C-alpha positions in Angstrom: 93.9 48.3 -19.6 90.6 47.2 -17.4 89.6 45.8 -21.3 93.2 43.6 -21.4 92.9 42.3 -18.2 88.8 42.0 -18.5 90.7 39.9 -22.1 93.3 37.1 -19.6 90.4 37.0 -17.3 88.1 35.5 -20.0 90.5 33.9 -21.3 91.6 31.8 -18.2 87.9 31.1 -17.6 86.9 29.8 -21.1 90.4 28.4 -20.4 89.0 25.7 -17.1 85.8 25.9 -18.4 86.5 23.2 -21.6 89.2 21.3 -18.8 86.3 20.5 -17.1 84.4 20.0 -20.0 87.0 17.4 -21.2 87.0 15.8 -18.2 83.6 15.0 -17.2 83.5 13.5 -21.4 86.6 11.8 -20.3 85.0 10.2 -16.4 81.9 8.8 -18.8 83.7 7.5 -21.2 85.1 5.5 -18.2 82.0 4.7 -16.7 81.0 3.5 -19.3 83.6 0.8 -19.6 83.8 0.1 -16.1 79.6 -0.9 -16.6 80.6 -2.8 -20.0 82.6 -4.6 -17.5 80.8 -4.8 -14.9 77.7 -6.7 -17.3 80.0 -9.0 -18.7 81.9 -10.0 -14.8 78.3 -10.7 -13.9 77.1 -12.4 -17.4 80.8 -14.9 -16.0 79.5 -15.5 -12.5 76.8 -16.9 -13.3 77.1 -18.3 -16.0 80.0 -19.7 -13.6 77.9 -19.8 -10.1 74.5 -21.6 -11.1 74.4 -22.0 -15.1 77.1 -24.3 -14.6 76.4 -26.8 -11.7 73.3 -26.3 -14.2 75.2 -27.6 -17.3 77.3 -30.4 -15.4 74.3 -31.8 -14.0 72.3 -31.4 -17.7 75.3 -33.8 -18.6 75.6 -36.2 -15.8 71.6 -36.9 -15.9 72.0 -37.2 -19.6 69.4 -35.1 -20.7 68.9 -34.7 -24.1 66.9 -31.3 -26.4 63.5 -32.4 -27.7 62.9 -32.7 -31.1 58.7 -32.7 -30.8 56.2 -31.8 -28.6 53.7 -33.5 -27.3 50.6 -31.7 -25.6 47.9 -33.0 -23.6 44.2 -33.3 -24.7 42.2 -32.0 -22.0 38.4 -33.9 -21.7 35.3 -31.2 -22.1 35.0 -32.7 -17.9 37.7 -32.1 -17.1 38.6 -29.9 -13.5 41.3 -27.5 -16.0 37.9 -27.2 -18.1 35.5 -26.7 -15.6 33.5 -22.8 -15.4 
């Protein structure tokens, strides 16, 4: 009789442990989904806020993408080369 009671208690405890593990797994999945959504929302907010204003300003000022880079040559006696 005692063995049967212990077996029933064991099954109940294992069932509770499995349910807890399943809940933790689901909560972790939900947390990952929410973190991804949060990152996406932060990106959209940044683009619509500051970056959106910058892009509008760039278009208003008719800025163009550079096609050629020119470097400034420093002379030997210039302040930038002084030691």
